[in-house]
N, CA, C, O and CB atoms as a CASP TS submission, in Angstrom:
PFRMAT TS
TARGET T0000
AUTHOR 0000-0000-0000
METHOD Language model
MODEL 1
PARENT N/A
ATOM      1  N   MET     1      -7.332   1.388  11.533  1.00  0.00           N
ATOM      2  CA  MET     1      -6.505   0.495  10.765  1.00  0.00           C
ATOM      3  C   MET     1      -7.370  -0.367   9.853  1.00  0.00           C
ATOM      4  O   MET     1      -7.076  -0.480   8.663  1.00  0.00           O
ATOM      5  CB  MET     1      -5.657  -0.372  11.686  1.00  0.00           C
ATOM      6  N   MET     2      -8.415  -0.970  10.374  1.00  0.00           N
ATOM      7  CA  MET     2      -9.190  -1.901   9.559  1.00  0.00           C
ATOM      8  C   MET     2     -10.047  -1.194   8.504  1.00  0.00           C
ATOM      9  O   MET     2     -10.614  -1.851   7.630  1.00  0.00           O
ATOM     10  CB  MET     2     -10.075  -2.741  10.452  1.00  0.00           C
ATOM     11  N   ASP     3     -10.146   0.124   8.575  1.00  0.00           N
ATOM     12  CA  ASP     3     -10.818   0.816   7.482  1.00  0.00           C
ATOM     13  C   ASP     3      -9.918   0.870   6.249  1.00  0.00           C
ATOM     14  O   ASP     3     -10.388   1.182   5.155  1.00  0.00           O
ATOM     15  CB  ASP     3     -11.223   2.235   7.912  1.00  0.00           C
ATOM     16  N   ARG     4      -8.635   0.571   6.415  1.00  0.00           N
ATOM     17  CA  ARG     4      -7.676   0.570   5.307  1.00  0.00           C
ATOM     18  C   ARG     4      -7.260  -0.833   4.889  1.00  0.00           C
ATOM     19  O   ARG     4      -6.730  -1.016   3.793  1.00  0.00           O
ATOM     20  CB  ARG     4      -6.451   1.363   5.686  1.00  0.00           C
ATOM     21  N   ILE     5      -7.490  -1.823   5.740  1.00  0.00           N
ATOM     22  CA  ILE     5      -7.057  -3.187   5.442  1.00  0.00           C
ATOM     23  C   ILE     5      -8.288  -4.062   5.267  1.00  0.00           C
ATOM     24  O   ILE     5      -9.247  -3.981   6.036  1.00  0.00           O
ATOM     25  CB  ILE     5      -6.132  -3.746   6.567  1.00  0.00           C
ATOM     26  N   GLU     6      -8.240  -4.894   4.247  1.00  0.00           N
ATOM     27  CA  GLU     6      -9.362  -5.764   3.917  1.00  0.00           C
ATOM     28  C   GLU     6      -8.880  -7.209   3.862  1.00  0.00           C
ATOM     29  O   GLU     6      -7.805  -7.502   3.338  1.00  0.00           O
ATOM     30  CB  GLU     6     -10.010  -5.348   2.570  1.00  0.00           C
ATOM     31  N   ILE     7      -9.689  -8.101   4.410  1.00  0.00           N
ATOM     32  CA  ILE     7      -9.436  -9.532   4.302  1.00  0.00           C
ATOM     33  C   ILE     7     -10.679 -10.139   3.676  1.00  0.00           C
ATOM     34  O   ILE     7     -11.741 -10.200   4.295  1.00  0.00           O
ATOM     35  CB  ILE     7      -9.104 -10.188   5.707  1.00  0.00           C
ATOM     36  N   ASN     8     -10.528 -10.585   2.438  1.00  0.00           N
ATOM     37  CA  ASN     8     -11.650 -11.096   1.663  1.00  0.00           C
ATOM     38  C   ASN     8     -11.174 -12.336   0.922  1.00  0.00           C
ATOM     39  O   ASN     8     -10.210 -12.256   0.161  1.00  0.00           O
ATOM     40  CB  ASN     8     -12.205 -10.017   0.671  1.00  0.00           C
ATOM     41  N   PRO     9     -11.822 -13.480   1.123  1.00  0.00           N
ATOM     42  CA  PRO     9     -11.359 -14.702   0.471  1.00  0.00           C
ATOM     43  C   PRO     9     -11.332 -14.619  -1.057  1.00  0.00           C
ATOM     44  O   PRO     9     -10.676 -15.434  -1.706  1.00  0.00           O
ATOM     45  CB  PRO     9     -12.231 -15.843   0.887  1.00  0.00           C
ATOM     46  N   LYS    10     -12.032 -13.652  -1.632  1.00  0.00           N
ATOM     47  CA  LYS    10     -12.065 -13.499  -3.088  1.00  0.00           C
ATOM     48  C   LYS    10     -10.936 -12.607  -3.613  1.00  0.00           C
ATOM     49  O   LYS    10     -10.763 -12.469  -4.824  1.00  0.00           O
ATOM     50  CB  LYS    10     -13.404 -12.926  -3.512  1.00  0.00           C
ATOM     51  N   ILE    11     -10.175 -12.007  -2.705  1.00  0.00           N
ATOM     52  CA  ILE    11      -9.076 -11.119  -3.111  1.00  0.00           C
ATOM     53  C   ILE    11      -7.775 -11.687  -2.554  1.00  0.00           C
ATOM     54  O   ILE    11      -7.629 -11.828  -1.340  1.00  0.00           O
ATOM     55  CB  ILE    11      -9.308  -9.642  -2.607  1.00  0.00           C
ATOM     56  N   CYS    12      -6.843 -12.009  -3.425  1.00  0.00           N
ATOM     57  CA  CYS    12      -5.519 -12.522  -3.042  1.00  0.00           C
ATOM     58  C   CYS    12      -5.620 -13.686  -2.062  1.00  0.00           C
ATOM     59  O   CYS    12      -4.832 -13.782  -1.121  1.00  0.00           O
ATOM     60  CB  CYS    12      -4.680 -11.406  -2.426  1.00  0.00           C
ATOM     61  N   HIS    13      -6.595 -14.571  -2.287  1.00  0.00           N
ATOM     62  CA  HIS    13      -6.766 -15.778  -1.471  1.00  0.00           C
ATOM     63  C   HIS    13      -6.958 -15.468   0.007  1.00  0.00           C
ATOM     64  O   HIS    13      -6.554 -16.254   0.864  1.00  0.00           O
ATOM     65  CB  HIS    13      -5.572 -16.686  -1.641  1.00  0.00           C
ATOM     66  N   GLY    14      -7.568 -14.334   0.309  1.00  0.00           N
ATOM     67  CA  GLY    14      -7.862 -13.983   1.695  1.00  0.00           C
ATOM     68  C   GLY    14      -6.713 -13.371   2.460  1.00  0.00           C
ATOM     69  O   GLY    14      -6.812 -13.168   3.670  1.00  0.00           O
ATOM     70  N   LYS    15      -5.625 -13.072   1.774  1.00  0.00           N
ATOM     71  CA  LYS    15      -4.502 -12.404   2.447  1.00  0.00           C
ATOM     72  C   LYS    15      -4.898 -10.955   2.726  1.00  0.00           C
ATOM     73  O   LYS    15      -5.647 -10.362   1.949  1.00  0.00           O
ATOM     74  CB  LYS    15      -3.191 -12.470   1.576  1.00  0.00           C
ATOM     75  N   PRO    16      -4.409 -10.383   3.815  1.00  0.00           N
ATOM     76  CA  PRO    16      -4.724  -8.972   4.089  1.00  0.00           C
ATOM     77  C   PRO    16      -4.131  -8.070   3.005  1.00  0.00           C
ATOM     78  O   PRO    16      -2.953  -8.173   2.666  1.00  0.00           O
ATOM     79  CB  PRO    16      -4.189  -8.554   5.484  1.00  0.00           C
ATOM     80  N   VAL    17      -4.969  -7.192   2.476  1.00  0.00           N
ATOM     81  CA  VAL    17      -4.561  -6.235   1.446  1.00  0.00           C
ATOM     82  C   VAL    17      -5.006  -4.840   1.854  1.00  0.00           C
ATOM     83  O   VAL    17      -5.857  -4.668   2.726  1.00  0.00           O
ATOM     84  CB  VAL    17      -5.153  -6.616   0.060  1.00  0.00           C
ATOM     85  N   ILE    18      -4.412  -3.854   1.203  1.00  0.00           N
ATOM     86  CA  ILE    18      -4.889  -2.489   1.376  1.00  0.00           C
ATOM     87  C   ILE    18      -6.212  -2.375   0.634  1.00  0.00           C
ATOM     88  O   ILE    18      -6.304  -2.694  -0.552  1.00  0.00           O
ATOM     89  CB  ILE    18      -3.841  -1.435   0.855  1.00  0.00           C
ATOM     90  N   ARG    19      -7.227  -1.921   1.340  1.00  0.00           N
ATOM     91  CA  ARG    19      -8.580  -1.858   0.782  1.00  0.00           C
ATOM     92  C   ARG    19      -8.584  -1.132  -0.562  1.00  0.00           C
ATOM     93  O   ARG    19      -7.977  -0.073  -0.723  1.00  0.00           O
ATOM     94  CB  ARG    19      -9.535  -1.157   1.764  1.00  0.00           C
ATOM     95  N   GLY    20      -9.281  -1.731  -1.512  1.00  0.00           N
ATOM     96  CA  GLY    20      -9.403  -1.124  -2.835  1.00  0.00           C
ATOM     97  C   GLY    20      -8.226  -1.409  -3.749  1.00  0.00           C
ATOM     98  O   GLY    20      -8.183  -0.926  -4.881  1.00  0.00           O
ATOM     99  N   THR    21      -7.265  -2.197  -3.261  1.00  0.00           N
ATOM    100  CA  THR    21      -6.100  -2.557  -4.070  1.00  0.00           C
ATOM    101  C   THR    21      -5.889  -4.060  -3.958  1.00  0.00           C
ATOM    102  O   THR    21      -6.612  -4.746  -3.236  1.00  0.00           O
ATOM    103  CB  THR    21      -4.820  -1.774  -3.614  1.00  0.00           C
ATOM    104  N   ARG    22      -4.915  -4.551  -4.661  1.00  0.00           N
ATOM    105  CA  ARG    22      -4.467  -5.937  -4.495  1.00  0.00           C
ATOM    106  C   ARG    22      -3.050  -5.944  -3.918  1.00  0.00           C
ATOM    107  O   ARG    22      -2.300  -6.904  -4.090  1.00  0.00           O
ATOM    108  CB  ARG    22      -4.513  -6.706  -5.855  1.00  0.00           C
ATOM    109  N   ILE    23      -2.704  -4.864  -3.236  1.00  0.00           N
ATOM    110  CA  ILE    23      -1.383  -4.750  -2.613  1.00  0.00           C
ATOM    111  C   ILE    23      -1.470  -5.380  -1.231  1.00  0.00           C
ATOM    112  O   ILE    23      -2.166  -4.884  -0.345  1.00  0.00           O
ATOM    113  CB  ILE    23      -0.906  -3.250  -2.527  1.00  0.00           C
ATOM    114  N   MET    24      -0.740  -6.495  -1.065  1.00  0.00           N
ATOM    115  CA  MET    24      -0.802  -7.230   0.191  1.00  0.00           C
ATOM    116  C   MET    24      -0.003  -6.522   1.289  1.00  0.00           C
ATOM    117  O   MET    24       1.046  -5.928   1.041  1.00  0.00           O
ATOM    118  CB  MET    24      -0.281  -8.653  -0.006  1.00  0.00           C
ATOM    119  N   VAL    25      -0.527  -6.607   2.491  1.00  0.00           N
ATOM    120  CA  VAL    25       0.164  -6.067   3.657  1.00  0.00           C
ATOM    121  C   VAL    25       1.560  -6.688   3.749  1.00  0.00           C
ATOM    122  O   VAL    25       2.527  -5.999   4.072  1.00  0.00           O
ATOM    123  CB  VAL    25      -0.649  -6.337   4.959  1.00  0.00           C
ATOM    124  N   ALA    26       1.663  -7.983   3.466  1.00  0.00           N
ATOM    125  CA  ALA    26       2.960  -8.671   3.524  1.00  0.00           C
ATOM    126  C   ALA    26       3.961  -8.066   2.543  1.00  0.00           C
ATOM    127  O   ALA    26       5.157  -8.025   2.831  1.00  0.00           O
ATOM    128  CB  ALA    26       2.783 -10.164   3.229  1.00  0.00           C
ATOM    129  N   THR    27       3.496  -7.603   1.407  1.00  0.00           N
ATOM    130  CA  THR    27       4.384  -6.974   0.422  1.00  0.00           C
ATOM    131  C   THR    27       4.961  -5.684   0.984  1.00  0.00           C
ATOM    132  O   THR    27       6.155  -5.415   0.849  1.00  0.00           O
ATOM    133  CB  THR    27       3.630  -6.693  -0.898  1.00  0.00           C
ATOM    134  N   ILE    28       4.112  -4.895   1.611  1.00  0.00           N
ATOM    135  CA  ILE    28       4.554  -3.636   2.203  1.00  0.00           C
ATOM    136  C   ILE    28       5.550  -3.900   3.330  1.00  0.00           C
ATOM    137  O   ILE    28       6.604  -3.267   3.403  1.00  0.00           O
ATOM    138  CB  ILE    28       3.348  -2.832   2.729  1.00  0.00           C
ATOM    139  N   LEU    29       5.205  -4.840   4.205  1.00  0.00           N
ATOM    140  CA  LEU    29       6.079  -5.155   5.331  1.00  0.00           C
ATOM    141  C   LEU    29       7.397  -5.730   4.857  1.00  0.00           C
ATOM    142  O   LEU    29       8.447  -5.418   5.419  1.00  0.00           O
ATOM    143  CB  LEU    29       5.398  -6.130   6.278  1.00  0.00           C
ATOM    144  N   GLY    30       7.359  -6.562   3.834  1.00  0.00           N
ATOM    145  CA  GLY    30       8.577  -7.128   3.282  1.00  0.00           C
ATOM    146  C   GLY    30       9.496  -6.060   2.726  1.00  0.00           C
ATOM    147  O   GLY    30      10.709  -6.108   2.927  1.00  0.00           O
ATOM    148  N   ALA    31       8.919  -5.098   2.029  1.00  0.00           N
ATOM    149  CA  ALA    31       9.726  -4.012   1.460  1.00  0.00           C
ATOM    150  C   ALA    31      10.366  -3.179   2.567  1.00  0.00           C
ATOM    151  O   ALA    31      11.546  -2.835   2.488  1.00  0.00           O
ATOM    152  CB  ALA    31       8.861  -3.113   0.552  1.00  0.00           C
ATOM    153  N   LEU    32       9.588  -2.858   3.593  1.00  0.00           N
ATOM    154  CA  LEU    32      10.130  -2.082   4.702  1.00  0.00           C
ATOM    155  C   LEU    32      11.194  -2.879   5.448  1.00  0.00           C
ATOM    156  O   LEU    32      12.224  -2.331   5.843  1.00  0.00           O
ATOM    157  CB  LEU    32       9.011  -1.663   5.660  1.00  0.00           C
ATOM    158  N   GLY    33      10.944  -4.166   5.640  1.00  0.00           N
ATOM    159  CA  GLY    33      11.893  -5.026   6.331  1.00  0.00           C
ATOM    160  C   GLY    33      13.194  -5.201   5.566  1.00  0.00           C
ATOM    161  O   GLY    33      14.245  -5.446   6.158  1.00  0.00           O
ATOM    162  N   ALA    34      13.119  -5.073   4.246  1.00  0.00           N
ATOM    163  CA  ALA    34      14.316  -5.191   3.410  1.00  0.00           C
ATOM    164  C   ALA    34      15.129  -3.903   3.384  1.00  0.00           C
ATOM    165  O   ALA    34      16.191  -3.839   2.766  1.00  0.00           O
ATOM    166  CB  ALA    34      13.928  -5.577   1.995  1.00  0.00           C
ATOM    167  N   GLY    35      14.620  -2.881   4.059  1.00  0.00           N
ATOM    168  CA  GLY    35      15.374  -1.639   4.132  1.00  0.00           C
ATOM    169  C   GLY    35      14.854  -0.512   3.267  1.00  0.00           C
ATOM    170  O   GLY    35      15.427   0.578   3.258  1.00  0.00           O
ATOM    171  N   ASN    36      13.782  -0.757   2.543  1.00  0.00           N
ATOM    172  CA  ASN    36      13.196   0.328   1.748  1.00  0.00           C
ATOM    173  C   ASN    36      12.520   1.332   2.674  1.00  0.00           C
ATOM    174  O   ASN    36      11.926   0.953   3.683  1.00  0.00           O
ATOM    175  CB  ASN    36      12.177  -0.227   0.712  1.00  0.00           C
ATOM    176  N   SER    37      12.612   2.578   2.338  1.00  0.00           N
ATOM    177  CA  SER    37      11.950   3.620   3.120  1.00  0.00           C
ATOM    178  C   SER    37      10.473   3.666   2.734  1.00  0.00           C
ATOM    179  O   SER    37      10.091   3.173   1.672  1.00  0.00           O
ATOM    180  CB  SER    37      12.628   5.009   2.894  1.00  0.00           C
ATOM    181  N   PRO    38       9.650   4.254   3.589  1.00  0.00           N
ATOM    182  CA  PRO    38       8.247   4.433   3.196  1.00  0.00           C
ATOM    183  C   PRO    38       8.116   5.196   1.874  1.00  0.00           C
ATOM    184  O   PRO    38       7.220   4.915   1.079  1.00  0.00           O
ATOM    185  CB  PRO    38       7.483   5.172   4.298  1.00  0.00           C
ATOM    186  N   GLU    39       9.001   6.149   1.646  1.00  0.00           N
ATOM    187  CA  GLU    39       8.960   6.906   0.391  1.00  0.00           C
ATOM    188  C   GLU    39       9.244   5.999  -0.802  1.00  0.00           C
ATOM    189  O   GLU    39       8.633   6.150  -1.861  1.00  0.00           O
ATOM    190  CB  GLU    39       9.973   8.062   0.426  1.00  0.00           C
ATOM    191  N   ASP    40      10.179   5.047  -0.629  1.00  0.00           N
ATOM    192  CA  ASP    40      10.462   4.078  -1.694  1.00  0.00           C
ATOM    193  C   ASP    40       9.225   3.239  -1.994  1.00  0.00           C
ATOM    194  O   ASP    40       8.885   3.016  -3.156  1.00  0.00           O
ATOM    195  CB  ASP    40      11.641   3.163  -1.300  1.00  0.00           C
ATOM    196  N   VAL    41       8.558   2.781  -0.949  1.00  0.00           N
ATOM    197  CA  VAL    41       7.365   1.949  -1.123  1.00  0.00           C
ATOM    198  C   VAL    41       6.271   2.752  -1.823  1.00  0.00           C
ATOM    199  O   VAL    41       5.597   2.238  -2.717  1.00  0.00           O
ATOM    200  CB  VAL    41       6.858   1.418   0.246  1.00  0.00           C
ATOM    201  N   LEU    42       6.094   4.004  -1.421  1.00  0.00           N
ATOM    202  CA  LEU    42       5.087   4.854  -2.062  1.00  0.00           C
ATOM    203  C   LEU    42       5.412   5.071  -3.534  1.00  0.00           C
ATOM    204  O   LEU    42       4.513   5.150  -4.371  1.00  0.00           O
ATOM    205  CB  LEU    42       4.988   6.204  -1.341  1.00  0.00           C
ATOM    206  N   SER    43       6.682   5.165  -3.841  1.00  0.00           N
ATOM    207  CA  SER    43       7.102   5.345  -5.227  1.00  0.00           C
ATOM    208  C   SER    43       6.854   4.087  -6.048  1.00  0.00           C
ATOM    209  O   SER    43       6.456   4.169  -7.210  1.00  0.00           O
ATOM    210  CB  SER    43       8.576   5.727  -5.289  1.00  0.00           C
ATOM    211  N   ASP    44       7.088   2.922  -5.446  1.00  0.00           N
ATOM    212  CA  ASP    44       6.891   1.653  -6.150  1.00  0.00           C
ATOM    213  C   ASP    44       5.414   1.299  -6.319  1.00  0.00           C
ATOM    214  O   ASP    44       5.033   0.683  -7.314  1.00  0.00           O
ATOM    215  CB  ASP    44       7.597   0.538  -5.407  1.00  0.00           C
ATOM    216  N   TYR    45       4.595   1.680  -5.365  1.00  0.00           N
ATOM    217  CA  TYR    45       3.154   1.358  -5.372  1.00  0.00           C
ATOM    218  C   TYR    45       2.366   2.663  -5.305  1.00  0.00           C
ATOM    219  O   TYR    45       1.968   3.112  -4.231  1.00  0.00           O
ATOM    220  CB  TYR    45       2.768   0.410  -4.167  1.00  0.00           C
ATOM    221  N   THR    46       2.153   3.254  -6.463  1.00  0.00           N
ATOM    222  CA  THR    46       1.587   4.600  -6.529  1.00  0.00           C
ATOM    223  C   THR    46       0.172   4.702  -5.971  1.00  0.00           C
ATOM    224  O   THR    46      -0.297   5.806  -5.695  1.00  0.00           O
ATOM    225  CB  THR    46       1.590   5.072  -7.946  1.00  0.00           C
ATOM    226  N   GLY    47      -0.513   3.587  -5.801  1.00  0.00           N
ATOM    227  CA  GLY    47      -1.859   3.633  -5.236  1.00  0.00           C
ATOM    228  C   GLY    47      -1.883   3.743  -3.730  1.00  0.00           C
ATOM    229  O   GLY    47      -2.945   3.932  -3.137  1.00  0.00           O
ATOM    230  N   LEU    48      -0.721   3.627  -3.099  1.00  0.00           N
ATOM    231  CA  LEU    48      -0.643   3.662  -1.637  1.00  0.00           C
ATOM    232  C   LEU    48      -0.513   5.080  -1.109  1.00  0.00           C
ATOM    233  O   LEU    48      -0.097   5.998  -1.816  1.00  0.00           O
ATOM    234  CB  LEU    48       0.528   2.828  -1.153  1.00  0.00           C
ATOM    235  N   THR    49      -0.882   5.228   0.155  1.00  0.00           N
ATOM    236  CA  THR    49      -0.654   6.474   0.888  1.00  0.00           C
ATOM    237  C   THR    49       0.185   6.147   2.122  1.00  0.00           C
ATOM    238  O   THR    49       0.322   4.984   2.502  1.00  0.00           O
ATOM    239  CB  THR    49      -2.012   7.164   1.290  1.00  0.00           C
ATOM    240  N   LEU    50       0.731   7.161   2.726  1.00  0.00           N
ATOM    241  CA  LEU    50       1.482   6.965   3.965  1.00  0.00           C
ATOM    242  C   LEU    50       0.584   6.341   5.030  1.00  0.00           C
ATOM    243  O   LEU    50       1.048   5.526   5.827  1.00  0.00           O
ATOM    244  CB  LEU    50       2.067   8.305   4.468  1.00  0.00           C
ATOM    245  N   GLN    51      -0.675   6.709   5.054  1.00  0.00           N
ATOM    246  CA  GLN    51      -1.609   6.146   6.024  1.00  0.00           C
ATOM    247  C   GLN    51      -1.804   4.648   5.792  1.00  0.00           C
ATOM    248  O   GLN    51      -2.000   3.899   6.749  1.00  0.00           O
ATOM    249  CB  GLN    51      -2.959   6.873   5.950  1.00  0.00           C
ATOM    250  N   ASP    52      -1.752   4.201   4.539  1.00  0.00           N
ATOM    251  CA  ASP    52      -1.841   2.771   4.241  1.00  0.00           C
ATOM    252  C   ASP    52      -0.645   2.030   4.824  1.00  0.00           C
ATOM    253  O   ASP    52      -0.797   0.952   5.399  1.00  0.00           O
ATOM    254  CB  ASP    52      -1.924   2.537   2.720  1.00  0.00           C
ATOM    255  N   ILE    53       0.540   2.604   4.677  1.00  0.00           N
ATOM    256  CA  ILE    53       1.747   1.990   5.222  1.00  0.00           C
ATOM    257  C   ILE    53       1.662   1.943   6.748  1.00  0.00           C
ATOM    258  O   ILE    53       2.024   0.937   7.358  1.00  0.00           O
ATOM    259  CB  ILE    53       3.010   2.765   4.769  1.00  0.00           C
ATOM    260  N   GLN    54       1.193   3.007   7.355  1.00  0.00           N
ATOM    261  CA  GLN    54       1.044   3.039   8.806  1.00  0.00           C
ATOM    262  C   GLN    54       0.032   1.991   9.269  1.00  0.00           C
ATOM    263  O   GLN    54       0.219   1.365  10.312  1.00  0.00           O
ATOM    264  CB  GLN    54       0.612   4.437   9.269  1.00  0.00           C
ATOM    265  N   ALA    55      -1.034   1.802   8.499  1.00  0.00           N
ATOM    266  CA  ALA    55      -2.033   0.786   8.843  1.00  0.00           C
ATOM    267  C   ALA    55      -1.433  -0.611   8.740  1.00  0.00           C
ATOM    268  O   ALA    55      -1.719  -1.469   9.575  1.00  0.00           O
ATOM    269  CB  ALA    55      -3.265   0.904   7.926  1.00  0.00           C
ATOM    270  N   ALA    56      -0.603  -0.850   7.721  1.00  0.00           N
ATOM    271  CA  ALA    56       0.055  -2.147   7.578  1.00  0.00           C
ATOM    272  C   ALA    56       0.961  -2.419   8.775  1.00  0.00           C
ATOM    273  O   ALA    56       0.985  -3.537   9.290  1.00  0.00           O
ATOM    274  CB  ALA    56       0.867  -2.201   6.270  1.00  0.00           C
ATOM    275  N   LEU    57       1.696  -1.421   9.216  1.00  0.00           N
ATOM    276  CA  LEU    57       2.564  -1.568  10.383  1.00  0.00           C
ATOM    277  C   LEU    57       1.748  -1.813  11.652  1.00  0.00           C
ATOM    278  O   LEU    57       2.117  -2.646  12.479  1.00  0.00           O
ATOM    279  CB  LEU    57       3.442  -0.322  10.554  1.00  0.00           C
ATOM    280  N   ALA    58       0.652  -1.096  11.802  1.00  0.00           N
ATOM    281  CA  ALA    58      -0.209  -1.284  12.970  1.00  0.00           C
ATOM    282  C   ALA    58      -0.817  -2.689  12.962  1.00  0.00           C
ATOM    283  O   ALA    58      -0.922  -3.328  14.008  1.00  0.00           O
ATOM    284  CB  ALA    58      -1.326  -0.214  13.000  1.00  0.00           C
ATOM    285  N   PHE    59      -1.212  -3.160  11.791  1.00  0.00           N
ATOM    286  CA  PHE    59      -1.767  -4.505  11.648  1.00  0.00           C
ATOM    287  C   PHE    59      -0.733  -5.543  12.081  1.00  0.00           C
ATOM    288  O   PHE    59      -1.053  -6.466  12.830  1.00  0.00           O
ATOM    289  CB  PHE    59      -2.215  -4.760  10.187  1.00  0.00           C
ATOM    290  N   ALA    60       0.486  -5.395  11.615  1.00  0.00           N
ATOM    291  CA  ALA    60       1.561  -6.315  11.993  1.00  0.00           C
ATOM    292  C   ALA    60       1.819  -6.267  13.493  1.00  0.00           C
ATOM    293  O   ALA    60       2.054  -7.297  14.124  1.00  0.00           O
ATOM    294  CB  ALA    60       2.846  -5.981  11.230  1.00  0.00           C
ATOM    295  N   GLY    61       1.773  -5.080  14.048  1.00  0.00           N
ATOM    296  CA  GLY    61       1.970  -4.938  15.490  1.00  0.00           C
ATOM    297  C   GLY    61       0.907  -5.677  16.284  1.00  0.00           C
ATOM    298  O   GLY    61       1.210  -6.316  17.291  1.00  0.00           O
ATOM    299  N   GLU    62      -0.327  -5.592  15.837  1.00  0.00           N
ATOM    300  CA  GLU    62      -1.409  -6.303  16.513  1.00  0.00           C
ATOM    301  C   GLU    62      -1.215  -7.809  16.413  1.00  0.00           C
ATOM    302  O   GLU    62      -1.454  -8.526  17.384  1.00  0.00           O
ATOM    303  CB  GLU    62      -2.763  -5.906  15.921  1.00  0.00           C
ATOM    304  N   LEU    63      -0.789  -8.293  15.264  1.00  0.00           N
ATOM    305  CA  LEU    63      -0.584  -9.730  15.087  1.00  0.00           C
ATOM    306  C   LEU    63       0.565 -10.253  15.935  1.00  0.00           C
ATOM    307  O   LEU    63       0.574 -11.426  16.310  1.00  0.00           O
ATOM    308  CB  LEU    63      -0.324 -10.043  13.630  1.00  0.00           C
ATOM    309  N   SER    64       1.526  -9.402  16.240  1.00  0.00           N
ATOM    310  CA  SER    64       2.702  -9.866  16.976  1.00  0.00           C
ATOM    311  C   SER    64       2.514  -9.854  18.489  1.00  0.00           C
ATOM    312  O   SER    64       3.399 -10.284  19.228  1.00  0.00           O
ATOM    313  CB  SER    64       3.884  -9.018  16.620  1.00  0.00           C
ATOM    314  N   ARG    65       1.390  -9.375  18.942  1.00  0.00           N
ATOM    315  CA  ARG    65       1.176  -9.332  20.393  1.00  0.00           C
ATOM    316  C   ARG    65       0.895 -10.747  20.916  1.00  0.00           C
ATOM    317  O   ARG    65       0.043 -11.465  20.391  1.00  0.00           O
ATOM    318  CB  ARG    65      -0.004  -8.369  20.750  1.00  0.00           C
ATOM    319  N   PHE    66       1.622 -11.118  21.944  1.00  0.00           N
ATOM    320  CA  PHE    66       1.412 -12.407  22.600  1.00  0.00           C
ATOM    321  C   PHE    66       0.766 -12.142  23.950  1.00  0.00           C
ATOM    322  O   PHE    66       0.949 -11.083  24.551  1.00  0.00           O
ATOM    323  CB  PHE    66       2.758 -13.200  22.760  1.00  0.00           C
ATOM    324  N   GLU    67       0.015 -13.119  24.407  1.00  0.00           N
ATOM    325  CA  GLU    67      -0.518 -12.992  25.759  1.00  0.00           C
ATOM    326  C   GLU    67       0.635 -13.007  26.733  1.00  0.00           C
ATOM    327  O   GLU    67       1.613 -13.733  26.552  1.00  0.00           O
ATOM    328  CB  GLU    67      -1.529 -14.124  26.081  1.00  0.00           C
ATOM    329  N   GLU    68       0.514 -12.210  27.755  1.00  0.00           N
ATOM    330  CA  GLU    68       1.586 -12.170  28.729  1.00  0.00           C
ATOM    331  C   GLU    68       1.598 -13.467  29.525  1.00  0.00           C
ATOM    332  O   GLU    68       0.548 -13.993  29.893  1.00  0.00           O
ATOM    333  CB  GLU    68       1.435 -10.957  29.663  1.00  0.00           C
ATOM    334  N   GLY    69       2.766 -13.962  29.778  1.00  0.00           N
ATOM    335  CA  GLY    69       2.924 -15.192  30.539  1.00  0.00           C
ATOM    336  C   GLY    69       4.338 -15.708  30.361  1.00  0.00           C
ATOM    337  O   GLY    69       5.088 -15.207  29.523  1.00  0.00           O
ATOM    338  N   PRO    70       4.692 -16.689  31.132  1.00  0.00           N
ATOM    339  CA  PRO    70       6.063 -17.205  31.010  1.00  0.00           C
ATOM    340  C   PRO    70       6.270 -17.956  29.703  1.00  0.00           C
ATOM    341  O   PRO    70       5.385 -18.681  29.248  1.00  0.00           O
ATOM    342  CB  PRO    70       6.391 -18.121  32.187  1.00  0.00           C
ATOM    343  N   TYR    71       7.416 -17.784  29.116  1.00  0.00           N
ATOM    344  CA  TYR    71       7.781 -18.491  27.895  1.00  0.00           C
ATOM    345  C   TYR    71       8.953 -19.385  28.213  1.00  0.00           C
ATOM    346  O   TYR    71       9.847 -19.010  28.971  1.00  0.00           O
ATOM    347  CB  TYR    71       8.123 -17.507  26.737  1.00  0.00           C
ATOM    348  N   GLU    72       8.948 -20.562  27.635  1.00  0.00           N
ATOM    349  CA  GLU    72      10.046 -21.479  27.842  1.00  0.00           C
ATOM    350  C   GLU    72      10.857 -21.563  26.563  1.00  0.00           C
ATOM    351  O   GLU    72      10.308 -21.622  25.462  1.00  0.00           O
ATOM    352  CB  GLU    72       9.537 -22.871  28.271  1.00  0.00           C
ATOM    353  N   ALA    73      12.161 -21.568  26.724  1.00  0.00           N
ATOM    354  CA  ALA    73      13.033 -21.707  25.556  1.00  0.00           C
ATOM    355  C   ALA    73      12.929 -23.130  25.021  1.00  0.00           C
ATOM    356  O   ALA    73      12.815 -24.093  25.779  1.00  0.00           O
ATOM    357  CB  ALA    73      14.509 -21.360  25.913  1.00  0.00           C
ATOM    358  N   ALA    74      12.972 -23.235  23.701  1.00  0.00           N
ATOM    359  CA  ALA    74      12.936 -24.564  23.087  1.00  0.00           C
ATOM    360  C   ALA    74      14.221 -25.302  23.416  1.00  0.00           C
ATOM    361  O   ALA    74      15.301 -24.713  23.384  1.00  0.00           O
ATOM    362  CB  ALA    74      12.741 -24.468  21.549  1.00  0.00           C
ATOM    363  N   SER    75      14.116 -26.576  23.730  1.00  0.00           N
ATOM    364  CA  SER    75      15.302 -27.371  24.065  1.00  0.00           C
ATOM    365  C   SER    75      15.970 -27.911  22.831  1.00  0.00           C
ATOM    366  O   SER    75      16.983 -28.603  22.930  1.00  0.00           O
ATOM    367  CB  SER    75      14.936 -28.515  24.987  1.00  0.00           C
TER
END
């Protein structure tokens, strides 16, 4: 995954991007979350590959992992 994703303070203010592009991971995830298919995203961002989209999803999955333990509901 990290061979496809780059975090560099000189590129897009340090936001995660697809390496070699200025396409932010958040842009890809936002498009998918809005209901666009991977094929739609590939069509909109011709520099991307399916593997780039998969890396963005894997990156998001890693960020969403919480340590196991009890959670309390907010009051």
